[in-house]
C-alpha positions in Angstrom: 99.1 112.3 118.0 99.9 111.4 121.5 97.6 108.4 121.5 100.2 106.4 118.8 102.6 104.2 119.8 106.0 105.5 117.9 108.0 103.3 115.2 110.8 101.9 117.1 113.8 101.2 114.7 116.1 98.1 115.1 119.1 98.9 112.4 117.1 100.8 109.8 114.0 102.8 108.5 111.7 99.7 107.9 112.5 97.8 111.0 110.4 97.4 114.0 111.1 96.2 117.2 108.4 93.9 119.2 110.7 93.7 122.3 110.4 95.0 125.8 107.0 93.4 126.2 105.6 91.3 128.9 105.5 88.2 127.2 108.3 86.2 126.4 106.8 85.3 123.1 107.3 89.0 122.0 111.0 89.1 122.4 111.7 88.4 118.5 113.0 91.0 116.7 111.8 91.0 113.4 111.7 93.3 110.4 108.1 93.6 108.6 106.5 95.9 105.9 103.8 98.0 106.8 101.0 98.8 104.1 98.6 101.7 104.9 96.6 99.7 107.5 95.8 100.4 111.5 95.2 97.9 113.8 93.9 98.5 117.1 95.8 96.9 120.1 92.9 97.8 123.3 92.8 101.4 123.0 95.8 101.9 121.1 95.9 102.9 117.4 99.0 101.3 115.4 99.3 103.5 112.3 100.6 101.0 109.6 102.7 103.1 106.9 104.0 102.4 103.4 107.7 101.3 103.4 110.1 99.3 101.3 112.2 96.4 102.2 114.8 96.9 99.6 113.2 95.2 96.7 112.6 98.8 94.7 108.9 98.6 95.6 106.4 99.5 98.2 105.4 96.2 100.1 101.9 95.5 101.1 102.3 92.2 102.9 99.3 91.2 104.3 101.0 87.7 106.3 103.1 90.2 108.3 100.5 92.3 109.4 98.5 89.3 110.8 101.5 87.7 112.1 101.8 90.9 114.2 98.1 91.0 115.2 98.2 86.9 116.0 101.4 87.6 118.2 99.7 90.5 119.8 96.3 88.7 120.1 98.0 85.6 122.1 99.1 88.0 124.9 96.7 90.6 124.7 93.3 89.2 123.3 93.0 92.1 121.0 90.5 92.8 118.1 90.8 94.5 115.0 88.0 97.2 113.7 89.5 97.8 110.5 90.0 101.1 109.2 90.4 104.0 111.9 87.0 106.0 111.7 86.4 106.7 115.3 89.1 106.6 118.5 88.8 108.5 121.7 86.4 111.2 120.6 88.4 111.9 117.5 86.4 111.4 113.9 88.7 110.5 110.9 87.1 110.8 107.5 88.9 109.3 104.6 88.8 110.6 100.9 91.0 110.4 98.0 92.3 113.6 98.5 93.1 113.4 102.3 91.6 112.7 105.4 89.9 115.1 107.6 90.2 115.1 111.4 87.4 116.5 114.0 85.8 115.8 117.2 81.9 116.8 116.2 80.4 114.3 118.5 82.8 115.0 121.9 81.8 118.7 121.0 78.0 118.0 120.8 78.4 116.0 123.8 80.3 119.3 125.6 77.6 121.5 124.4 74.5 119.5 126.0 76.4 118.8 128.9 76.9 122.5 129.7 73.4 123.3 128.8 74.4 125.4 125.7 73.5 123.4 123.0 70.4 126.3 122.4 72.4 129.0 123.4 73.3 131.5 121.2 76.2 131.5 119.0 79.4 133.8 119.1 82.0 134.3 116.5 85.2 134.3 118.5 86.3 132.1 121.1 87.3 135.4 123.1 87.3 139.0 123.5 90.6 140.8 122.5 90.6 143.3 124.5 89.7 141.4 127.7 92.5 140.4 130.1 91.9 138.1 132.9 93.5 138.7 136.0 94.0 136.4 139.5 91.7 138.4 141.6 88.9 139.5 138.9 85.2 139.1 140.2 83.8 136.6 143.1 85.3 133.0 143.6 83.4 130.7 141.4 81.2 128.1 143.5 82.0 125.2 142.0 86.0 124.9 141.4 85.9 121.0 140.5 83.5 121.7 137.6 85.4 124.5 136.3 88.2 122.1 135.9 86.6 119.7 134.6 85.0 122.2 131.7 88.6 123.3 130.9 90.1 120.1 130.8 87.3 119.1 128.3 87.7 122.0 126.3 91.9 121.2 126.5 91.4 117.6 124.8 89.4 119.7 121.8 92.7 121.4 121.0 93.9 118.4 119.4 91.7 119.3 116.4 90.5 122.7 117.3 94.2 125.0 117.4 92.1 128.2 117.0 91.0 127.8 120.9 94.7 127.0 122.2 95.1 130.6 123.1 92.0 131.0 125.5 92.4 127.7 127.1 95.8 128.6 128.0 94.4 131.6 129.5 91.8 129.2 131.4 94.1 126.6 132.4 96.1 129.4 134.3 93.2 129.5 137.0 92.8 126.2 137.8 93.3 126.7 141.5 91.5 129.4 142.1 88.8 130.3 139.3 86.4 133.6 139.8 83.0 133.8 137.9 84.5 135.9 135.1 86.9 133.1 134.3 84.1 130.5 134.3 82.1 133.1 131.9 84.6 132.6 129.2 85.0 129.2 129.0 81.0 129.3 128.7 82.0 132.0 126.0 84.2 128.9 124.1 81.4 126.7 124.1 79.3 129.0 122.4 81.7 129.7 120.0 82.0 125.9 119.2 78.5 125.5 118.3 79.2 127.4 115.6 80.9 124.8 114.0 81.3 121.6 115.8 82.7 119.7 112.7 85.3 122.0 112.3 88.6 120.5 112.5 92.3 119.8 110.7 92.4 118.5 107.1 95.8 116.2 106.0 96.1 116.7 102.1 97.3 113.5 100.5 99.2 115.5 97.8 101.1 118.0 99.8 104.8 118.5 100.2 106.6 118.0 102.7 108.1 121.4 102.8 108.4 122.3 106.4 107.8 125.9 107.9 107.0 127.5 111.3 106.2 130.4 112.4 106.1 132.1 115.8 105.0 135.0 117.8 104.7 136.4 121.4 102.6 139.2 123.4 104.5 141.0 125.4 103.7 141.3 129.1 100.2 140.1 128.7 100.1 138.6 132.1 98.9 141.4 134.3 99.2 139.4 137.6 103.4 138.4 136.5 104.0 140.8 133.7 105.0 137.4 132.0 104.9 137.4 128.0 103.0 134.6 125.9 104.8 132.5 123.6 102.8 131.2 120.2 104.2 129.2 117.6 102.9 126.4 115.2 104.7 124.1 112.5 103.3 123.5 109.3 104.1 120.2 106.8 103.1 121.5 103.3 99.8 123.1 103.9 98.7 121.7 106.7 99.2 122.2 110.3 100.9 119.5 112.3 102.0 121.2 115.8 101.2 124.4 117.5 101.5 125.6 121.1 100.6 128.5 123.3 102.7 128.8 126.6 103.3 131.5 129.2 107.1 132.2 129.4 109.2 131.0 132.0 111.0 134.6 133.0 110.1 138.6 132.5 111.1 139.8 129.1 112.2 143.5 129.4 111.1 144.1 125.9 109.3 143.1 123.4 112.0 142.3 121.0 113.4 139.8 123.9 109.9 138.3 124.1 110.1 137.7 120.3 113.3 136.2 120.4 112.3 133.9 123.6 108.9 132.8 121.6 111.6 132.0 118.5 114.0 129.8 120.4 110.9 128.1 122.4 110.2 127.1 118.3 113.4 126.0 117.7 113.8 123.8 120.4 
């Protein structure tokens, strides 16, 4: 996830750096092991993974974990909130089989703010035969409200890859939204009411086989005749990365569009 701070290797896979921080007291380079624990620093979560210091075993050195917390607290006044359960709208449920990531509370707040909490439920986020265009319908009366709504839906794609395509389509018309675009955005909200707790499950027993799939929609944009790229990446049985994006150039054939989508995945 983009909100997690990455691992910074120094001289090996088990080394982490505390350099390049404002306080000079954090300039010491130190290797330490990290068990399955999460230390919260203001609004940033540090994932601590099981590593080994070369002693032939997994290390759960709580003294080193406490050392990191004390050093950070001396500069930033942090508060350790324990095991990660809720963070920036993301809800994490742990079990022996793995953990489930969803945005249920965020989704319910969105339904309430848009007045769709008591509305009807639809089974699909987007009608397959609908093609949005730039000058389709009448200009929407509140541009900023449309942008805010699509922005909130965009944040939901962290745990809802099923709405990535329609959100990409709606994001194209941020500068000049029409009432038809807003209507489709509301359809997405009604679709979310069907299963607000739906999210991603990461299994603890999944294999580490990496597999990826790509596809394209040739000349799907009626305004520019550009194609659309879509791909997803799986680690074992669970989804770890996905993307939907309009291609930069016009493809002369569906085969060219497919190759461009495959190239975007490989790069």
